[in-house]
TORTOR-316446 format. One record per residue (C-alpha): residue in three letters; residue number from 1; x, y, z. Coordinates in pm, whole numbers, plus 50000, padded with zeros to 5 digits. Layout:
! TORTOR-316446
REC   r   k    xx    yy    zz
REC ALA NUM     X     Y     Z
...
! end
This chain:
! TORTOR-316446
REC   r   k    xx    yy    zz
REC MET   1 71058 38394 14817
REC PRO   2 71132 38767 14764
REC THR   3 71477 38853 14633
REC VAL   4 71708 39133 14745
REC SER   5 71594 39330 14440
REC ALA   6 71232 39276 14544
REC HIS   7 71310 39407 14892
REC VAL   8 71441 39726 14734
REC ALA   9 71147 39758 14495
REC LEU  10 70875 39686 14753
REC THR  11 71027 39926 15007
REC LEU  12 71067 40204 14752
REC ALA  13 70709 40155 14631
REC GLN  14 70580 40251 14975
REC HIS  15 70713 40603 14915
REC ILE  16 70721 40659 14537
REC ASP  17 70483 40608 14247
REC ALA  18 70706 40658 13942
REC VAL  19 71017 40482 13812
REC PHE  20 71207 40585 13497
REC GLY  21 71489 40397 13331
REC VAL  22 71649 40156 13086
REC MET  23 71661 39786 13168
REC GLY  24 71988 39597 13165
REC ASN  25 72164 39308 13337
REC GLY  26 72218 39501 13659
REC ASN  27 71859 39610 13724
REC ALA  28 71652 39339 13554
REC TYR  29 71539 39176 13880
REC PHE  30 71459 39514 14033
REC LEU  31 71241 39613 13737
REC ASP  32 71071 39274 13735
REC ALA  33 70970 39331 14098
REC ILE  34 70851 39686 14024
REC GLU  35 70635 39560 13737
REC THR  36 70493 39246 13899
REC GLN  37 70482 39319 14272
REC THR  38 70415 39693 14316
REC GLN  39 70175 39965 14205
REC ALA  40 70460 40195 14098
REC VAL  41 70452 40285 13729
REC PHE  42 70765 40219 13525
REC THR  43 70825 40437 13219
REC ALA  44 71104 40337 12983
REC VAL  45 71334 40597 12832
REC ARG  46 71581 40533 12551
REC HIS  47 71901 40662 12713
REC GLU  48 72009 40627 13076
REC GLN  49 72062 41002 13096
REC GLY  50 71688 41036 13043
REC ALA  51 71609 40824 13347
REC VAL  52 71767 41072 13588
REC VAL  53 71631 41372 13396
REC ALA  54 71277 41231 13409
REC ALA  55 71298 41162 13784
REC ASP  56 71438 41512 13837
REC ALA  57 71155 41673 13637
REC HIS  58 70898 41462 13822
REC TYR  59 71011 41608 14154
REC ARG  60 71023 41965 14025
REC ALA  61 70672 41936 13884
REC SER  62 70509 41760 14178
REC GLY  63 70730 41775 14488
REC ARG  64 70716 41392 14498
REC ILE  65 71038 41193 14494
REC ALA  66 71084 40953 14203
REC VAL  67 71322 40674 14107
REC ALA  68 71561 40647 13815
REC THR  69 71729 40319 13728
REC SER  70 72008 40188 13508
REC THR  71 72238 39893 13480
REC TYR  72 72602 39894 13589
REC GLY  73 72909 40011 13396
REC ALA  74 72823 40195 13076
REC GLY  75 72461 40232 13184
REC PHE  76 72566 40400 13506
REC THR  77 72825 40629 13348
REC ASN  78 72554 40759 13114
REC THR  79 72372 40897 13419
REC LEU  80 72656 41115 13547
REC THR  81 72577 41445 13373
REC PRO  82 72212 41461 13485
REC LEU  83 72316 41332 13827
REC ALA  84 72552 41629 13858
REC GLU  85 72269 41861 13748
REC SER  86 72037 41722 14016
REC VAL  87 72307 41766 14280
REC GLN  88 72369 42127 14176
REC ALA  89 71994 42200 14162
REC ARG  90 71925 42030 14499
REC ILE  91 71675 41776 14363
REC PRO  92 71600 41466 14575
REC LEU  93 71569 41142 14379
REC VAL  94 71688 40783 14408
REC LEU  95 71898 40626 14131
REC VAL  96 71882 40246 14158
REC VAL  97 72172 40083 13976
REC GLY  98 72336 39750 13930
REC ASP  99 72695 39732 14052
REC GLU 100 72999 39507 14046
REC PRO 101 72965 39176 14232
REC THR 102 73084 39155 14591
REC SER 103 73375 38938 14471
REC GLY 104 73526 39236 14290
REC PRO 105 73512 39422 13959
REC ARG 106 73490 39260 13618
REC PRO 107 73656 39410 13308
REC TRP 108 73346 39617 13229
REC ASP 109 73295 39751 13582
REC VAL 110 73404 40093 13705
REC ASP 111 73431 40244 14052
REC GLN 112 73075 40369 14064
REC ILE 113 73095 40492 14423
REC ALA 114 73391 40714 14335
REC LEU 115 73223 40844 14020
REC ALA 116 72901 40928 14205
REC SER 117 73098 41095 14481
REC GLY 118 73285 41297 14220
REC VAL 119 72962 41470 14114
REC GLY 120 72836 41505 14473
REC ALA 121 72605 41204 14514
REC ARG 122 72633 40954 14798
REC THR 123 72598 40580 14733
REC TYR 124 72422 40326 14955
REC THR 125 72492 39961 14873
REC VAL 126 72235 39700 14974
REC GLY 127 72311 39353 15106
REC ARG 128 72112 39036 15158
REC ALA 129 72022 39118 15519
REC ASP 130 71966 39494 15506
REC ALA 131 71813 39584 15169
REC ALA 132 71488 39729 15305
REC ALA 133 71653 39930 15582
REC THR 134 71923 40064 15349
REC THR 135 71655 40168 15102
REC VAL 136 71477 40373 15369
REC ILE 137 71805 40535 15471
REC ALA 138 71870 40633 15108
REC ILE 139 71526 40794 15073
REC GLU 140 71573 40974 15404
REC HIS 141 71910 41110 15293
REC ALA 142 71767 41237 14963
REC LEU 143 71477 41417 15133
REC THR 144 71679 41554 15426
REC TYR 145 71959 41706 15220
REC ARG 146 71760 41762 14898
REC VAL 147 72009 41573 14682
REC PRO 148 72003 41264 14461
REC VAL 149 72137 40939 14606
REC VAL 150 72256 40621 14439
REC LEU 151 72118 40289 14564
REC ALA 152 72345 40010 14438
REC ILE 153 72257 39640 14407
REC PRO 154 72567 39422 14359
REC TYR 155 72530 39185 14064
REC ASP 156 72572 38864 14264
REC VAL 157 72326 38979 14531
REC ALA 158 72039 39098 14309
REC ALA 159 71861 38763 14269
REC LEU 160 71938 38610 14611
REC GLU 161 71639 38511 14819
REC ALA 162 71610 38737 15122
REC GLY 163 71299 38622 15308
REC ASP 164 70989 38825 15378
REC VAL 165 71022 39200 15338
REC PRO 166 71060 39342 15690
REC ALA 167 70859 39639 15809
REC ALA 168 71069 39951 15772
REC PRO 169 71011 40285 15942
REC ALA 170 70897 40576 15729
REC PRO 171 71176 40813 15625
REC ARG 172 71209 41111 15856
REC VAL 173 71168 41452 15694
REC PRO 174 71321 41757 15865
REC ALA 175 71079 42001 16024
REC PRO 176 71076 42361 15893
REC LEU 177 71366 42565 16029
REC VAL 178 71219 42792 16298
REC PRO 179 71383 43134 16350
REC LYS 180 71492 43110 16711
REC GLY 181 71740 43264 16946
REC GLU 182 71822 43617 17045
REC PHE 183 72006 43695 16722
REC ALA 184 71728 43570 16491
REC GLU 185 71454 43751 16685
REC GLY 186 71660 44068 16695
REC MET 187 71726 44055 16322
REC LEU 188 71356 44001 16248
REC ASP 189 71284 44307 16462
REC ARG 190 71539 44501 16260
REC ILE 191 71391 44388 15927
REC ALA 192 71039 44477 16044
REC ALA 193 71156 44823 16151
REC ALA 194 71329 44878 15817
REC LEU 195 71016 44775 15626
REC ARG 196 70793 44993 15844
REC SER 197 70999 45304 15767
REC ALA 198 71083 45220 15405
REC LYS 199 70963 45455 15133
REC ARG 200 71031 45206 14852
REC PRO 201 71019 44851 14998
REC PHE 202 71086 44550 14777
REC LEU 203 71039 44174 14836
REC LEU 204 71222 43908 14634
REC ALA 205 71132 43538 14657
REC GLY 206 71298 43228 14513
REC ARG 207 71238 42857 14485
REC GLY 208 71303 42812 14857
REC ALA 209 71003 43031 14934
REC TRP 210 70785 42815 14709
REC LEU 211 70908 42490 14867
REC ALA 212 70832 42637 15209
REC GLY 213 70475 42726 15106
REC ALA 214 70540 43093 15177
REC GLY 215 70318 43244 14908
REC GLU 216 70028 43351 15128
REC PRO 217 70230 43516 15409
REC LEU 218 70456 43682 15153
REC GLY 219 70146 43829 14989
REC ALA 220 70027 43955 15328
REC LEU 221 70371 44106 15395
REC ALA 222 70369 44286 15060
REC ASP 223 70020 44423 15134
REC ALA 224 70121 44537 15483
REC THR 225 70426 44726 15358
REC GLY 226 70311 44836 15014
REC ALA 227 70611 44659 14863
REC LEU 228 70677 44583 14502
REC THR 229 70762 44217 14449
REC ALA 230 70962 44000 14211
REC SER 231 71103 43649 14198
REC SER 232 71407 43459 14088
REC ALA 233 71373 43253 13771
REC LEU 234 71282 42946 13981
REC GLY 235 71027 43130 14197
REC ARG 236 70802 43297 13942
REC GLY 237 70438 43320 14046
REC VAL 238 70502 43267 14418
REC PHE 239 70341 43601 14512
REC PRO 240 69960 43575 14493
REC GLU 241 69907 43937 14380
REC GLN 242 70046 43984 14031
REC ARG 243 69937 44349 13986
REC PHE 244 70240 44469 14181
REC ASP 245 70484 44200 14074
REC LEU 246 70779 44298 13851
REC GLY 247 70837 43947 13724
REC VAL 248 71174 43774 13717
REC THR 249 71490 43951 13830
REC GLY 250 71822 43935 13653
REC GLY 251 71884 43883 13284
REC PHE 252 71531 43752 13223
REC GLY 253 71381 44068 13374
REC ALA 254 71239 44361 13179
REC GLU 255 71465 44664 13181
REC GLY 256 71198 44891 13327
REC ALA 257 71135 44648 13611
REC MET 258 71506 44624 13691
REC GLU 259 71528 45005 13705
REC LEU 260 71247 45012 13963
REC ILE 261 71427 44754 14178
REC ARG 262 71733 44979 14188
REC GLU 263 71511 45251 14337
REC ALA 264 71426 45032 14638
REC ASP 265 71557 45155 14973
REC VAL 266 71486 44826 15157
REC ALA 267 71491 44479 14999
REC VAL 268 71408 44153 15177
REC VAL 269 71498 43826 15001
REC PHE 270 71320 43500 15086
REC GLY 271 71452 43160 14977
REC ALA 272 71665 43282 14686
REC SER 273 72036 43210 14663
REC LEU 274 72118 43542 14494
REC ASN 275 72336 43382 14230
REC GLN 276 72512 43591 13969
REC PHE 277 72225 43570 13722
REC THR 278 71954 43671 13971
REC MET 279 72178 43956 14087
REC ARG 280 72261 44079 13735
REC PHE 281 72625 44017 13818
REC GLY 282 72604 44245 14121
REC THR 283 72400 44531 13976
REC LEU 284 72044 44430 14078
REC PHE 285 72040 44657 14385
REC ALA 286 72172 45011 14415
REC PRO 287 72466 45064 14652
REC GLY 288 72241 45237 14908
REC THR 289 71975 44965 14925
REC GLN 290 71947 44785 15260
REC VAL 291 71940 44415 15168
REC PHE 292 71822 44145 15410
REC GLN 293 71814 43773 15335
REC ILE 294 71611 43490 15489
REC ASP 295 71721 43142 15386
REC VAL 296 71795 42792 15518
REC ALA 297 72158 42828 15406
REC PRO 298 72407 42855 15695
REC ALA 299 72498 43215 15610
REC ALA 300 72424 43496 15367
REC THR 301 72495 43402 15007
REC HIS 302 72589 43741 14862
REC ALA 303 72815 44024 14970
REC HIS 304 72535 44281 14930
REC VAL 305 72337 44124 15216
REC GLY 306 72351 44343 15527
REC GLY 307 72135 44130 15758
REC PHE 308 72067 43754 15756
REC VAL 309 71823 43520 15931
REC ARG 310 71856 43145 15895
REC ALA 311 71495 43028 15884
REC ASP 312 71215 42873 15682
REC ALA 313 71079 43139 15447
REC ARG 314 70714 43081 15545
REC LEU 315 70775 43098 15918
REC ALA 316 70990 43409 15886
REC ALA 317 70733 43582 15664
REC GLU 318 70460 43503 15916
REC ALA 319 70677 43644 16196
REC LEU 320 70729 43966 16000
REC VAL 321 70358 44000 15923
REC SER 322 70286 43968 16295
REC ARG 323 70540 44239 16374
REC LEU 324 70393 44474 16113
REC GLN 325 70031 44464 16227
REC GLY 326 69885 44812 16181
REC ALA 327 70169 44936 15958
REC GLU 328 70082 45190 15692
REC GLY 329 70185 45086 15344
REC SER 330 70448 45293 15168
REC GLY 331 70222 45365 14872
REC TRP 332 70515 45306 14637
REC ARG 333 70357 45025 14439
REC GLU 334 70045 45229 14365
REC SER 335 70256 45520 14238
REC VAL 336 70432 45333 13954
REC ASP 337 70312 45169 13632
REC VAL 338 70408 44808 13702
REC ALA 339 70256 44671 13381
REC ALA 340 70460 44909 13168
REC ALA 341 70778 44839 13367
REC ARG 342 70763 44465 13315
REC ALA 343 70688 44482 12940
REC TYR 344 70938 44330 12699
REC GLU 345 71032 44434 12348
REC SER 346 70783 44303 12093
REC GLY 347 71037 44239 11817
REC ASP 348 70973 44226 11443
REC GLU 349 70816 43938 11253
REC THR 350 71146 43860 11087
REC ALA 351 71504 43962 11151
REC PRO 352 71717 44129 10881
REC ASP 353 71844 43787 10770
REC GLY 354 71487 43684 10681
REC ARG 355 71445 43428 10959
REC LEU 356 71195 43461 11243
REC ASP 357 71262 43713 11518
REC PRO 358 71250 43495 11834
REC ARG 359 71090 43777 12036
REC SER 360 70783 43808 11814
REC ALA 361 70758 43429 11786
REC ALA 362 70775 43396 12166
REC ARG 363 70502 43657 12212
REC ARG 364 70273 43490 11959
REC ILE 365 70327 43145 12109
REC ALA 366 70244 43283 12456
REC GLU 367 69907 43397 12322
REC LEU 368 69831 43049 12188
REC LEU 369 69967 42809 12452
REC PRO 370 69718 42620 12670
REC ALA 371 69652 42793 13001
REC ASP 372 69722 42471 13196
REC ARG 373 70081 42453 13072
REC VAL 374 70384 42323 13255
REC VAL 375 70699 42446 13079
REC VAL 376 71018 42242 13085
REC SER 377 71334 42398 12950
REC ASP 378 71654 42252 12816
REC GLY 379 71973 42459 12838
REC GLY 380 72117 42695 12577
REC HIS 381 72099 43052 12448
REC PHE 382 71725 43019 12376
REC ILE 383 71631 42994 12747
REC GLY 384 71570 43368 12752
REC TRP 385 71269 43360 12522
REC ALA 386 71036 43131 12720
REC ASN 387 71154 43274 13051
REC MET 388 71078 43627 12938
REC TYR 389 70764 43589 12730
REC TRP 390 70575 43285 12863
REC PRO 391 70409 43350 13201
REC VAL 392 70322 43054 13423
REC ALA 393 70088 43023 13718
REC SER 394 70338 42900 13978
REC PRO 395 70706 42803 14021
REC ASP 396 70638 42433 13968
REC ARG 397 70513 42513 13617
REC MET 398 70848 42642 13486
REC MET 399 71147 42413 13517
REC MET 400 71496 42475 13382
REC ILE 401 71668 42138 13383
REC GLY 402 72035 42162 13298
REC THR 403 72100 42524 13387
REC ALA 404 72240 42454 13736
REC PHE 405 72520 42246 13579
REC GLN 406 72514 42445 13253
REC ALA 407 72429 42129 13059
REC ILE 408 72230 42093 12739
REC GLY 409 72046 41787 12608
REC GLN 410 71814 41739 12906
REC GLY 411 71495 41849 12732
REC TRP 412 71311 41555 12579
REC PRO 413 71323 41323 12885
REC SER 414 71212 41607 13112
REC VAL 415 70878 41593 12926
REC VAL 416 70845 41231 13041
REC GLY 417 70891 41309 13409
REC ALA 418 70673 41620 13409
REC THR 419 70394 41436 13228
REC ARG 420 70392 41151 13479
REC ALA 421 70386 41406 13763
REC ARG 422 70113 41629 13615
REC PRO 423 69901 41416 13379
REC GLU 424 69621 41675 13383
REC ALA 425 69846 41952 13243
REC THR 426 69992 42027 12900
REC VAL 427 70370 41988 12915
REC VAL 428 70556 42227 12685
REC LEU 429 70924 42173 12610
REC THR 430 71141 42466 12504
REC SER 431 71472 42352 12355
REC GLY 432 71739 42452 12107
REC ASP 433 71854 42258 11806
REC GLY 434 72185 42167 11973
REC GLY 435 72031 42024 12289
REC GLY 436 71741 41881 12093
REC LEU 437 71976 41675 11878
REC MET 438 72190 41567 12173
REC ALA 439 71894 41391 12338
REC ILE 440 71698 41303 12024
REC ALA 441 71658 40937 12127
REC ASP 442 71414 41046 12396
REC LEU 443 71193 41237 12154
REC GLU 444 71028 40899 12115
REC SER 445 70992 40870 12494
REC ALA 446 70832 41215 12516
REC VAL 447 70581 41135 12242
REC ARG 448 70497 40798 12398
REC ALA 449 70456 40938 12749
REC ALA 450 70277 41266 12677
REC GLY 451 70076 41212 12360
REC GLY 452 69839 41503 12305
REC ARG 453 69924 41640 12649
REC GLY 454 70268 41739 12524
REC MET 455 70434 41965 12271
REC ALA 456 70779 42106 12199
REC VAL 457 70913 42433 12066
REC ILE 458 71258 42400 11907
REC TRP 459 71440 42731 11867
REC ASN 460 71629 42630 11555
REC ASP 461 71901 42878 11455
REC ALA 462 72132 42616 11297
REC ALA 463 72401 42685 11556
REC TYR 464 72513 42656 11915
REC GLY 465 72387 43008 11980
REC ALA 466 72558 43075 12312
REC GLU 467 72898 42987 12167
REC VAL 468 72839 43202 11858
REC ASN 469 72747 43495 12081
REC LEU 470 73034 43455 12325
REC TYR 471 73317 43336 12102
REC GLY 472 73211 43398 11745
REC LEU 473 73188 43768 11827
REC LYS 474 73547 43750 11956
REC GLY 475 73664 43628 11617
REC LEU 476 73712 43261 11696
REC ALA 477 73647 43007 11419
REC ARG 478 73271 42978 11373
REC GLN 479 73253 42644 11192
REC PRO 480 73258 42431 11513
REC MET 481 72969 42645 11644
REC LEU 482 72739 42576 11349
REC ILE 483 72483 42298 11295
REC PRO 484 72350 42205 10951
REC GLN 485 71983 42302 10918
REC VAL 486 71794 42011 11075
REC ASP 487 71430 41931 11006
REC PHE 488 71284 41861 11351
REC ALA 489 70936 41841 11198
REC ALA 490 71052 41531 11009
REC PHE 491 71202 41383 11327
REC ALA 492 70861 41431 11490
REC ALA 493 70675 41252 11214
REC ALA 494 70916 40958 11235
REC VAL 495 70805 40878 11592
REC GLY 496 70433 40943 11554
REC ALA 497 70415 41312 11640
REC GLU 498 70312 41604 11422
REC GLY 499 70584 41845 11315
REC VAL 500 70544 42196 11178
REC ALA 501 70829 42394 11025
REC VAL 502 70756 42751 11136
REC ARG 503 70905 43016 10907
REC THR 504 70641 43289 10952
REC LEU 505 70410 43389 11238
REC ALA 506 70117 43268 11027
REC ASP 507 70258 42914 11051
REC LEU 508 70179 42927 11424
REC ASP 509 69807 42912 11343
REC ARG 510 69847 42534 11372
REC LEU 511 69924 42583 11742
REC ALA 512 69599 42775 11785
REC ALA 513 69403 42490 11631
REC TRP 514 69596 42227 11830
REC THR 515 69526 42405 12159
REC ALA 516 69153 42399 12084
REC GLU 517 69151 42023 12016
REC ASP 518 69067 41750 12265
REC PRO 519 69398 41642 12426
REC ALA 520 69288 41280 12404
REC ALA 521 69264 41303 12025
REC ARG 522 69540 41543 11925
REC PRO 523 69903 41440 11851
REC PHE 524 70220 41544 12027
REC LEU 525 70317 41864 11845
REC VAL 526 70669 41978 11754
REC LEU 527 70712 42337 11635
REC ASP 528 71040 42373 11447
REC LEU 529 71100 42750 11470
REC ARG 530 71346 42870 11206
REC ILE 531 71471 43167 11407
REC SER 532 71748 43417 11348
REC GLY 533 72063 43377 11551
REC ASP 534 72132 43747 11512
REC VAL 535 71884 43843 11785
REC ILE 536 72065 43803 12115
REC ALA 537 71870 43746 12439
REC PRO 538 71923 44022 12699
REC TYR 539 72061 43781 12960
REC GLN 540 72322 43670 12705
REC GLU 541 72415 44032 12637
REC GLU 542 72481 44064 13012
REC ILE 543 72713 43764 13001
REC ILE 544 72889 43905 12696
REC ARG 545 72948 44233 12881
REC VAL 546 73087 44053 13186
REC ASN 547 73315 43833 12975
REC SER 548 73441 44131 12779
! end
């Protein structure tokens, strides 16, 4: 007879194909049902944090919801930091956890509902009679509001027999938000008129535009208006025509590209929240630029926005293309050297302190990485290098997990989730030595899950670089900001991967050879880049200026 845990597992398995977690007393029956009664694939990680990170990365890489799981108490509290990240980043996933028995808490139980609520996640608790229906409601909530949810199984309920699994309706997914009403139509007319008369039109797209499938109509809109284009860090590659694309805006953008954006007289933003980093702390647009925003948010998200339409990015772009039939392009994009504007500094082979210049290392790695790469990024000062120098084909091939909550230590388990989502691709982790050490237990998980389809680049400056740059330069004690030189190549060898300590650009020749090998035969590769901490990423220099 199926148990309550089996009801949860069998219902979830109708809608997901991947489960990540650590087994314990609270989820043992759930995982037994996943393994023995469903086609969903369970992948073990070594720390409960990694379960949520892997499920988060799986969604970002594939658009398919996944499940994380942990036991109650200490297992659950280990999930809170990545749960907060997924809330902040608007990532739907389901975290299945054990919980205190219905009779009340034991000494090792905590108020899990309150803790989840504290980071912005709602909890649904299953019972003997409603486990399947509650599971569907939890999935529906995650997909509707694009947030993680917690699905709790009380300890004394988990193994109770619950009868045959009832048929449950499929979760409802909201339809795209149609621009409708007199105000929305009038604002679209106004935007179309502004674009038609613009001499220097500019289109900016973010992750929301990618999720809406707006790439093709945005490309048609850029062609119709002769606009230059760019994206937020989470929307790179959304425009199909790269010849006229300025790359990423904000601190990751090239200085020449950012200067061109300030020349724009009309800017239309699709599915980008215009946070402080995208907006270069308010300096992205010139004061005279007309800025319009199209987003599913209830209202404009930045003070520079002069006109707002609440709508799905794809539908709004199609409506604008229809309004601009027969328009003559501005000719602006053909009059400027886009390739030169988006070029970054090449850097030197080594910095004055004798360690690698991260800019030249990033450029060389970009030349050698497999073309099918999916890049997953931990958090830390180093995030500038991959985001500036490593192009990717589409937004779902560059994921920054941890940046929404400003957390580090999310890197290694993100390889696990991305690999399960995109088994045909090469997953490339970019991480610092601080974050890399924080999550080192799941180096083993990454190697086991990805094998020769995975590799990692550790930007190893023997310090917490962001803290050195922000507070060391202010004269605060540097010792707490430093990390003894760690040999990540040796860590790699200990769990069956290949590690290379990279002290010169010539040491990267191993990456060239690795890329040429058959993925089925090559090892997981860890490049331990001994970089200089004296070279500060441009985005960090922006933050330093703002904080000064």
